[in-house]
Structure formats: structure tokens, C-alpha cells
C-alpha positions as a Markdown table, in Angstrom:
| # | Residue | x | y | z |
|---|---|---|---|---|
| 1 | Met | -28.3 | -27.2 | -23.4 |
| 2 | Leu | -25.7 | -26.7 | -20.9 |
| 3 | Gln | -26.8 | -24.2 | -18.3 |
| 4 | Asn | -25.9 | -21.0 | -17.5 |
| 5 | Arg | -24.1 | -20.4 | -21.0 |
| 6 | Gln | -24.5 | -18.1 | -23.4 |
| 7 | Gln | -27.0 | -19.6 | -26.2 |
| 8 | Ile | -25.4 | -20.0 | -29.9 |
| 9 | Leu | -27.3 | -20.6 | -32.8 |
| 10 | Thr | -26.0 | -20.8 | -36.1 |
| 11 | Gly | -26.1 | -23.6 | -38.8 |
| 12 | Asp | -26.1 | -23.7 | -43.0 |
| 13 | Arg | -28.6 | -24.7 | -45.6 |
| 14 | Pro | -28.4 | -27.7 | -47.0 |
| 15 | Thr | -27.8 | -27.1 | -50.5 |
| 16 | Gly | -24.4 | -29.0 | -51.0 |
| 17 | Cys | -21.7 | -30.6 | -49.4 |
| 18 | Leu | -19.5 | -28.4 | -47.0 |
| 19 | His | -16.1 | -26.5 | -48.4 |
| 20 | Leu | -12.7 | -25.1 | -47.3 |
| 21 | Gly | -14.8 | -22.0 | -46.9 |
| 22 | His | -17.2 | -23.2 | -44.9 |
| 23 | Tyr | -14.3 | -24.6 | -42.9 |
| 24 | Ala | -12.1 | -21.6 | -42.1 |
| 25 | Gly | -15.2 | -18.9 | -42.0 |
| 26 | Ser | -17.2 | -21.5 | -39.2 |
| 27 | Leu | -16.4 | -24.9 | -38.8 |
| 28 | Gln | -13.6 | -24.2 | -37.0 |
| 29 | Gln | -14.9 | -21.7 | -34.7 |
| 30 | Arg | -18.0 | -24.1 | -34.3 |
| 31 | Val | -15.6 | -26.6 | -32.7 |
| 32 | Val | -14.0 | -24.3 | -30.3 |
| 33 | Leu | -17.1 | -22.3 | -29.2 |
| 34 | Gln | -18.8 | -25.8 | -28.0 |
| 35 | Asn | -16.6 | -26.2 | -25.2 |
| 36 | Glu | -17.3 | -22.6 | -23.9 |
| 37 | Tyr | -21.0 | -21.9 | -24.8 |
| 38 | Ser | -24.5 | -24.1 | -24.8 |
| 39 | Gln | -24.3 | -24.3 | -29.1 |
| 40 | Thr | -27.4 | -25.0 | -31.7 |
| 41 | Ile | -26.6 | -25.9 | -35.2 |
| 42 | Leu | -29.6 | -25.5 | -37.3 |
| 43 | Ile | -29.7 | -27.3 | -40.7 |
| 44 | Ala | -31.8 | -24.6 | -42.4 |
| 45 | Asp | -33.6 | -26.9 | -45.0 |
| 46 | Leu | -36.7 | -24.6 | -45.3 |
| 47 | Gln | -34.6 | -21.5 | -45.9 |
| 48 | Ala | -33.0 | -23.6 | -48.7 |
| 49 | Leu | -35.9 | -24.1 | -50.1 |
| 50 | Thr | -36.6 | -20.3 | -50.9 |
| 51 | Asp | -34.7 | -20.2 | -53.9 |
| 52 | Asn | -35.3 | -24.0 | -53.9 |
| 53 | Gly | -38.5 | -24.3 | -54.1 |
| 54 | Phe | -38.7 | -26.3 | -57.2 |
| 55 | Asn | -36.0 | -28.3 | -56.8 |
| 56 | Pro | -36.5 | -30.2 | -53.2 |
| 57 | Gly | -34.4 | -33.2 | -54.0 |
| 58 | Lys | -31.5 | -30.9 | -53.8 |
| 59 | Val | -32.5 | -29.6 | -50.0 |
| 60 | Ser | -33.2 | -33.0 | -48.5 |
| 61 | Glu | -30.2 | -35.3 | -50.3 |
| 62 | Asn | -28.1 | -32.9 | -48.4 |
| 63 | Val | -29.0 | -32.8 | -44.9 |
| 64 | Leu | -26.7 | -35.8 | -43.7 |
| 65 | Asn | -23.9 | -34.5 | -46.3 |
| 66 | Leu | -24.1 | -31.7 | -43.6 |
| 67 | Val | -24.3 | -33.9 | -40.4 |
| 68 | Ala | -21.6 | -36.0 | -41.8 |
| 69 | Asp | -19.6 | -32.7 | -42.5 |
| 70 | Tyr | -19.8 | -31.1 | -38.9 |
| 71 | Leu | -19.0 | -35.0 | -37.3 |
| 72 | Ala | -16.0 | -35.0 | -39.6 |
| 73 | Val | -14.3 | -31.5 | -38.5 |
| 74 | Gly | -14.6 | -32.5 | -34.7 |
| 75 | Ile | -18.2 | -31.0 | -34.3 |
| 76 | Asp | -19.3 | -33.0 | -31.1 |
| 77 | Pro | -23.2 | -33.9 | -30.6 |
| 78 | Arg | -22.9 | -34.3 | -27.0 |
| 79 | Lys | -22.0 | -30.8 | -27.3 |
| 80 | Ser | -23.4 | -29.2 | -29.7 |
| 81 | Thr | -27.3 | -29.7 | -30.3 |
| 82 | Ile | -27.8 | -30.3 | -34.4 |
| 83 | Cys | -31.1 | -30.0 | -35.2 |
| 84 | Leu | -33.4 | -30.0 | -39.1 |
| 85 | Gln | -35.4 | -26.8 | -39.5 |
| 86 | Ser | -38.6 | -28.8 | -41.1 |
| 87 | Ala | -38.9 | -30.6 | -37.6 |
| 88 | Leu | -39.7 | -28.0 | -35.5 |
| 89 | Pro | -43.0 | -26.4 | -36.1 |
| 90 | Ala | -42.6 | -23.7 | -33.5 |
| 91 | Leu | -40.1 | -21.6 | -36.0 |
| 92 | Ser | -42.9 | -21.7 | -38.6 |
| 93 | Glu | -45.0 | -20.5 | -36.3 |
| 94 | Leu | -43.6 | -17.9 | -34.9 |
| 95 | Thr | -42.0 | -16.9 | -38.8 |
| 96 | Met | -46.1 | -16.4 | -39.2 |
| 97 | Tyr | -46.7 | -14.0 | -35.7 |
| 98 | Tyr | -43.7 | -12.4 | -36.6 |
| 99 | Leu | -44.5 | -11.5 | -40.0 |
| 100 | Asn | -47.6 | -9.2 | -39.2 |
| 101 | Leu | -44.9 | -7.0 | -37.9 |
| 102 | Val | -43.0 | -6.3 | -40.6 |
| 103 | Ser | -43.5 | -4.5 | -44.0 |
| 104 | Val | -42.5 | -5.7 | -47.4 |
| 105 | Ser | -41.1 | -1.9 | -47.9 |
| 106 | Arg | -38.9 | -3.2 | -44.8 |
| 107 | Leu | -37.7 | -6.5 | -46.1 |
| 108 | Tyr | -36.9 | -4.7 | -49.5 |
| 109 | Arg | -34.7 | -2.3 | -47.5 |
| 110 | Asn | -32.8 | -5.4 | -46.0 |
| 111 | Pro | -29.4 | -4.6 | -47.9 |
| 112 | Thr | -28.7 | -8.2 | -47.3 |
| 113 | Val | -32.2 | -9.1 | -49.0 |
| 114 | Lys | -31.4 | -7.0 | -51.5 |
| 115 | Asn | -27.7 | -7.9 | -52.6 |
| 116 | Glu | -29.1 | -11.7 | -52.9 |
| 117 | Ile | -32.4 | -10.6 | -55.2 |
| 118 | Glu | -30.1 | -8.7 | -57.2 |
| 119 | Ser | -27.2 | -12.0 | -57.5 |
| 120 | Lys | -29.8 | -14.4 | -58.1 |
| 121 | Ser | -31.3 | -12.3 | -60.9 |
| 122 | Phe | -34.7 | -12.9 | -59.6 |
| 123 | Gly | -35.9 | -9.4 | -60.9 |
| 124 | Gly | -40.4 | -9.3 | -60.6 |
| 125 | Ser | -40.2 | -12.9 | -59.5 |
| 126 | Val | -39.3 | -12.7 | -56.5 |
| 127 | Pro | -40.3 | -16.2 | -54.3 |
| 128 | Ala | -42.2 | -14.6 | -51.2 |
| 129 | Gly | -40.5 | -17.2 | -49.2 |
| 130 | Phe | -37.2 | -15.4 | -50.1 |
| 131 | Leu | -38.1 | -12.4 | -49.6 |
| 132 | Thr | -39.6 | -13.1 | -45.9 |
| 133 | Tyr | -36.4 | -15.4 | -44.8 |
| 134 | Pro | -35.2 | -12.9 | -42.5 |
| 135 | Val | -38.3 | -13.2 | -40.8 |
| 136 | Ser | -37.8 | -16.9 | -40.7 |
| 137 | Gln | -34.3 | -16.3 | -39.2 |
| 138 | Ala | -35.5 | -13.9 | -37.1 |
| 139 | Ala | -37.6 | -17.0 | -35.5 |
| 140 | Asp | -35.2 | -19.5 | -35.3 |
| 141 | Ile | -32.9 | -17.0 | -33.6 |
| 142 | Thr | -34.8 | -16.1 | -31.0 |
| 143 | Ala | -37.1 | -19.7 | -30.2 |
| 144 | Phe | -33.6 | -20.4 | -29.1 |
| 145 | Lys | -32.8 | -17.6 | -27.3 |
| 146 | Gly | -30.0 | -17.0 | -29.3 |
| 147 | Glu | -27.8 | -14.3 | -27.2 |
| 148 | Leu | -24.9 | -14.8 | -29.9 |
| 149 | Val | -25.0 | -15.6 | -34.1 |
| 150 | Pro | -21.8 | -16.3 | -35.8 |
| 151 | Val | -22.1 | -14.5 | -39.2 |
| 152 | Gly | -20.2 | -12.6 | -41.7 |
| 153 | Asp | -20.6 | -8.8 | -42.0 |
| 154 | Asp | -22.6 | -9.0 | -44.9 |
| 155 | Gln | -25.2 | -10.7 | -42.3 |
| 156 | Leu | -25.4 | -7.7 | -40.0 |
| 157 | Pro | -29.2 | -5.9 | -41.4 |
| 158 | Met | -30.4 | -9.8 | -40.2 |
| 159 | Ile | -29.4 | -9.3 | -36.9 |
| 160 | Glu | -30.2 | -5.9 | -36.5 |
| 161 | Gln | -34.1 | -6.6 | -38.2 |
| 162 | Thr | -34.4 | -10.0 | -35.7 |
| 163 | Asn | -33.6 | -7.3 | -33.0 |
| 164 | Glu | -36.2 | -4.9 | -34.6 |
| 165 | Ile | -38.5 | -7.6 | -34.1 |
| 166 | Val | -37.6 | -8.9 | -30.8 |
| 167 | Arg | -38.3 | -4.9 | -29.6 |
| 168 | Lys | -41.5 | -5.2 | -31.0 |
| 169 | Val | -42.7 | -8.7 | -29.5 |
| 170 | Asn | -41.7 | -7.7 | -26.0 |
| 171 | Arg | -43.2 | -4.2 | -26.2 |
| 172 | Ile | -46.9 | -6.0 | -27.4 |
| 173 | Cys | -46.0 | -8.6 | -24.4 |
| 174 | Gly | -45.2 | -5.8 | -22.1 |
| 175 | Lys | -42.4 | -7.8 | -21.3 |
| 176 | Ala | -39.1 | -8.9 | -22.6 |
| 177 | Ile | -40.0 | -12.4 | -23.7 |
| 178 | Leu | -37.6 | -12.8 | -26.3 |
| 179 | Leu | -33.3 | -11.9 | -26.0 |
| 180 | Glu | -31.9 | -9.4 | -29.0 |
| 181 | Ser | -29.0 | -10.7 | -30.2 |
| 182 | Lys | -25.4 | -9.7 | -31.0 |
| 183 | Pro | -23.3 | -10.8 | -33.9 |
| 184 | Leu | -20.3 | -12.9 | -33.6 |
| 185 | Leu | -17.8 | -11.9 | -36.6 |
| 186 | Ser | -15.0 | -14.5 | -37.8 |
| 187 | Asn | -11.8 | -13.2 | -37.8 |
| 188 | Val | -11.1 | -15.3 | -41.2 |
| 189 | Pro | -11.7 | -12.9 | -44.2 |
| 190 | Arg | -14.1 | -14.4 | -46.7 |
| 191 | Leu | -12.2 | -16.9 | -48.5 |
| 192 | Lys | -12.0 | -16.8 | -52.5 |
| 193 | Ala | -12.3 | -19.5 | -55.3 |
| 194 | Pro | -9.3 | -21.0 | -56.6 |
| 195 | Asp | -9.7 | -18.5 | -59.6 |
| 196 | Gly | -9.7 | -15.5 | -57.3 |
| 197 | Lys | -12.9 | -13.6 | -59.3 |
| 198 | Asn | -15.2 | -14.8 | -56.5 |
| 199 | Lys | -15.9 | -16.4 | -53.0 |
| 200 | Met | -16.0 | -20.3 | -52.8 |
| 201 | Ser | -19.5 | -21.1 | -53.6 |
| 202 | Lys | -21.5 | -24.2 | -54.0 |
| 203 | Ser | -23.6 | -22.8 | -56.1 |
| 204 | Met | -20.7 | -21.5 | -58.4 |
| 205 | Asn | -19.0 | -24.9 | -58.3 |
| 206 | Asn | -16.1 | -23.8 | -57.6 |
| 207 | Cys | -15.4 | -25.1 | -54.4 |
| 208 | Ile | -12.6 | -27.2 | -52.2 |
| 209 | Phe | -15.0 | -29.4 | -50.4 |
| 210 | Leu | -14.1 | -31.4 | -47.5 |
| 211 | Gly | -14.4 | -34.8 | -48.7 |
| 212 | Ala | -12.1 | -33.7 | -51.9 |
| 213 | Asp | -9.8 | -36.5 | -53.1 |
| 214 | Glu | -6.2 | -36.0 | -53.4 |
| 215 | Lys | -6.3 | -35.5 | -57.0 |
| 216 | Ser | -9.2 | -33.1 | -57.1 |
| 217 | Ile | -7.1 | -31.1 | -54.0 |
| 218 | Ser | -3.8 | -30.9 | -56.5 |
| 219 | Ala | -6.1 | -29.9 | -59.8 |
| 220 | Ala | -7.3 | -27.0 | -57.7 |
| 221 | Val | -4.2 | -25.8 | -56.3 |
| 222 | Lys | -2.7 | -25.8 | -59.6 |
| 223 | Ser | -5.0 | -23.9 | -61.2 |
| 224 | Met | -5.0 | -20.8 | -58.3 |
| 225 | Tyr | -4.5 | -17.5 | -59.5 |
| 226 | Thr | -1.2 | -15.9 | -58.7 |
| 227 | Asp | 0.3 | -13.0 | -59.8 |
| 228 | Pro | 0.5 | -12.8 | -64.0 |
| 229 | Leu | 3.5 | -10.6 | -63.9 |
| 230 | His | 5.5 | -13.1 | -62.2 |
| 231 | Ile | 7.0 | -14.7 | -65.4 |
| 232 | Arg | 10.4 | -15.7 | -64.5 |
| 233 | Val | 11.5 | -17.3 | -61.2 |
| 234 | Glu | 13.7 | -14.4 | -61.0 |
| 235 | Asp | 11.1 | -11.7 | -60.8 |
| 236 | Pro | 9.8 | -10.0 | -58.0 |
| 237 | Gly | 6.2 | -11.4 | -57.3 |
| 238 | Cys | 3.2 | -9.4 | -55.7 |
| 239 | Ile | 1.5 | -11.6 | -52.9 |
| 240 | Glu | -1.8 | -9.0 | -52.8 |
| 241 | Gly | -4.6 | -10.7 | -54.6 |
| 242 | Asn | -2.4 | -13.8 | -55.2 |
| 243 | Ile | -4.7 | -16.4 | -53.7 |
| 244 | Val | -2.2 | -19.0 | -52.9 |
| 245 | Phe | -0.5 | -16.7 | -50.3 |
| 246 | Glu | -3.9 | -15.9 | -49.0 |
| 247 | Tyr | -4.9 | -19.8 | -48.5 |
| 248 | Leu | -1.3 | -20.1 | -46.8 |
| 249 | Asp | -2.1 | -17.4 | -44.7 |
| 250 | Val | -5.4 | -19.0 | -43.3 |
| 251 | Phe | -4.4 | -22.8 | -43.7 |
| 252 | His | -0.7 | -23.2 | -43.0 |
| 253 | Pro | 0.2 | -23.9 | -39.4 |
| 254 | Asp | 3.5 | -22.4 | -39.7 |
| 255 | Lys | 3.3 | -18.7 | -40.1 |
| 256 | Gln | 6.9 | -18.5 | -40.2 |
| 257 | Leu | 7.4 | -20.2 | -42.9 |
| 258 | Val | 4.9 | -18.3 | -44.7 |
| 259 | Phe | 6.4 | -15.3 | -43.9 |
| 260 | Arg | 9.8 | -16.2 | -45.3 |
| 261 | Leu | 7.9 | -17.6 | -48.4 |
| 262 | Lys | 6.5 | -13.9 | -49.0 |
| 263 | Glu | 9.7 | -12.3 | -48.3 |
| 264 | Gln | 11.6 | -14.5 | -51.0 |
| 265 | Tyr | 8.7 | -14.2 | -53.4 |
| 266 | Gln | 8.4 | -10.7 | -53.2 |
| 267 | Thr | 12.0 | -10.4 | -53.7 |
| 268 | Gly | 12.2 | -12.7 | -56.5 |
| 269 | Gly | 13.7 | -16.1 | -56.4 |
| 270 | Leu | 10.7 | -18.4 | -55.5 |
| 271 | Ala | 8.8 | -19.8 | -58.3 |
| 272 | Asp | 4.6 | -19.9 | -58.0 |
| 273 | Ser | 4.8 | -23.9 | -58.7 |
| 274 | Lys | 7.3 | -24.0 | -55.1 |
| 275 | Val | 4.8 | -22.6 | -53.2 |
| 276 | Lys | 1.8 | -24.0 | -54.7 |
| 277 | Asn | 3.3 | -27.3 | -53.9 |
| 278 | Ile | 3.7 | -25.9 | -50.6 |
| 279 | Leu | -0.2 | -25.3 | -50.2 |
| 280 | Asn | -1.0 | -29.0 | -51.5 |
| 281 | Glu | 1.2 | -30.6 | -49.0 |
| 282 | Cys | -0.7 | -28.2 | -46.4 |
| 283 | Leu | -4.6 | -28.9 | -47.7 |
| 284 | Gln | -4.0 | -32.4 | -48.6 |
| 285 | Glu | -2.8 | -33.2 | -44.2 |
| 286 | Leu | -5.7 | -30.9 | -43.5 |
| 287 | Ile | -8.4 | -32.5 | -45.4 |
| 288 | Lys | -7.5 | -36.4 | -45.4 |
| 289 | Pro | -8.4 | -37.3 | -41.9 |
| 290 | Ile | -11.6 | -35.0 | -42.8 |
| 291 | Arg | -12.2 | -36.8 | -45.7 |
| 292 | Ile | -11.7 | -40.4 | -44.0 |
| 293 | Lys | -14.2 | -40.0 | -41.3 |
| 294 | Arg | -16.7 | -38.3 | -43.6 |
| 295 | Asp | -16.5 | -41.2 | -45.6 |
| 296 | Glu | -16.9 | -43.7 | -42.7 |
| 297 | Leu | -20.2 | -41.9 | -41.3 |
| 298 | Ile | -21.6 | -41.2 | -44.9 |
| 299 | Asn | -22.0 | -44.7 | -45.2 |
| 300 | Asp | -23.9 | -45.1 | -41.7 |
| 301 | Lys | -27.1 | -43.1 | -42.5 |
| 302 | Ala | -29.0 | -44.8 | -39.2 |
| 303 | Glu | -26.2 | -43.0 | -37.0 |
| 304 | Leu | -26.5 | -39.9 | -39.1 |
| 305 | Leu | -30.5 | -40.3 | -38.3 |
| 306 | Ser | -30.0 | -40.7 | -35.0 |
| 307 | Ile | -28.3 | -37.7 | -34.1 |
| 308 | Leu | -30.1 | -35.5 | -36.1 |
| 309 | Gly | -33.2 | -36.8 | -34.4 |
| 310 | Gln | -32.0 | -37.0 | -31.0 |
| 311 | Gly | -30.6 | -33.2 | -31.5 |
| 312 | Thr | -34.2 | -32.1 | -33.2 |
| 313 | Ala | -35.6 | -33.8 | -30.3 |
| 314 | Lys | -34.1 | -31.4 | -28.0 |
| 315 | Ala | -34.7 | -28.1 | -30.3 |
| 316 | Asn | -38.3 | -28.7 | -30.1 |
| 317 | Glu | -38.8 | -29.3 | -26.3 |
| 318 | Ile | -37.0 | -25.6 | -26.5 |
| 319 | Thr | -38.5 | -24.0 | -29.3 |
| 320 | Tyr | -42.2 | -24.6 | -28.0 |
| 321 | Lys | -41.3 | -23.6 | -25.1 |
| 322 | Thr | -40.6 | -19.8 | -26.5 |
| 323 | Leu | -43.7 | -20.2 | -28.8 |
| 324 | Ser | -46.0 | -21.3 | -25.6 |
| 325 | Glu | -44.3 | -17.7 | -24.1 |
| 326 | Val | -45.0 | -15.4 | -27.2 |
| 327 | Lys | -48.6 | -16.8 | -27.7 |
| 328 | Gln | -49.1 | -16.2 | -23.7 |
| 329 | Gly | -47.9 | -12.9 | -24.0 |
| 330 | Phe | -50.3 | -12.1 | -27.0 |
| 331 | Gly | -52.9 | -13.6 | -25.3 |
| 332 | Leu | -53.7 | -16.0 | -28.1 |
| 333 | Met | -55.6 | -19.3 | -26.9 |
| 334 | Asn | -54.0 | -22.7 | -26.5 |
| 335 | Val | -56.5 | -25.2 | -26.7 |
């Protein structure tokens, strides 16, 4: 990590390949941030197991997919440290210490946890690992002394709980060993799926992946939800809730063109098919170089493993140092 730069911790769960929602919400931002901050990208395979514990193969087989996606969009391993959560034992040990400082009732009160428990329909069978993953996330952030954490607004309760743990640890140790972190919110709204009903999600299989081929991209754009009342070309159309225009706002580089298209669509005289064709061309141009680079990378597993191994070795040094500081502050023995 570069000295005298603020530390950023970010990452993803390896439960599938990354998609346009990730690209718009975080990957683009990471490419920029790596030039301004000391950035660590954690592949959170342990956290992925909290709701995939009976299907660990789904997690392990996607680790290198994430590394390939990162590199394909422009993340540079010389600037960003890419590492694997399960290969950093200090994180698990810190999690254990922190768990003793957090009550079960506090975990259940975490709004992010409550919402995800409901969305996953766990009922009364919530895996213990899933319930405690905010503590695991706190261990990740604090181990790297993460000062900034890029998150969506739905993850703000996780940062709040992390900072609660930081204050408790520092109070026990009698000095500021750990740093409180601040959220770094994306200025891009969460990308909806082509059907307009849900967010783009790997688990819902409603994504446009970064490795999508031309046919898949075209099919996704063709199926996109527009204005159901815009039946004839000459009819005025509504752009609010119109997924095609939402994607154009996010991805099309010519904002003036998008503005003119919106005006024409709302006045009447612009067919949905034409707007979709413009979006299709835009996404094809965006994804093609990523797909080509990704295809090259995924076929060189030795190189991907080397990059991941080097990043993890560097991360091990950093996280072990934090663990040693916490253990010393707690008065625990090092033997």
C-alpha cells in the first residue's frame, strides 16, 4: 500500500460473475480511486459462505472470475491490493474477539441484516454466520485500518455497527488502536434489471454480465421495460420508470444526445425500438473490450492465481499487524 494515502477497503462476494450493476455502482469508481487512495479489494469468500454454506463449490469456483472481472475493467494490481478473505487468518481471529462485544439482539436490530433475512426467507433458521456477518465485516474494515468504505446507502448500518465496535475496542485498550470509518457513497443509483421490477442481481439471474456476448446483450436490451402506454410512435411517452432511459443516463457518454432523445420521446415521434437500438450500440461498445480482455484473462489461471497470491501476502502482513495491536491492547498472550 502507498504511504500517506487514506485507506479504502472494498470488495465483493464471489457468488457469480460481475455485471453492469457492479460496473456502474462500484467498479468504475474503484478504477478512479486506485489512483488517489491506497485501495484494498477483498474477495469475501467467507461471507459468501454465510448463505451458501451447503454449496461451497459455488463460492470457490467464482473467486478467479472476480479477479478476471477486476482486471478486465481496469483495476491495476500494482495500484490496488486484491486479496482473498479466507486466506487472511487475522480476520477470523479479530471477528471472534469482536463477537464478544456485540449482543445477538444488536445484530437482529441491524436494518441491513433484518432486510436481508426477510428477503432470503430464512424464517427461524438463520445461519449463525449470516447473523454475525456485520461483525466479520467490521473485522475486515478495521484490520486494514479502512478510513473510507464505498457502500450503497442500504449498507450504512454496517458502517455504523463497525464504528460501534471500534469505539468499544479502543475503550478496552485505553487508546485509539482502531480507526472509525466513513462511507463513500456512489453517485450512481442502484441499477435495475431489464424488467424494471428488481435490482440487477446474480441470485435472480436478471443480469447483463461484463462478459456477455453480443447476442445476450441485444436480447436483454430488446426485453427492457419501457412505457406500456407508448403504443404508437407518435404518442408522447413517459421516461420515468423507463429502464431504457435509466440505462442511457448511466452508460451513454453523450449526455446531450440523451437529453434530446428524452425530449423527443416525451413529445412523441420516437419509437421504443430506436431508443433501444441506441442503447444496444452503447452497451455493445462498452462491454466488448471488457469481454475480450476477460476471455484472455480467464484462460490464464496461473496469472490470476499469482496476482491473487501476491495481493493476499501483502494483506496478510497488514492484517496481522492490526491483530497483534488488538491482542496487546486486550492483554492477550502471544506465544
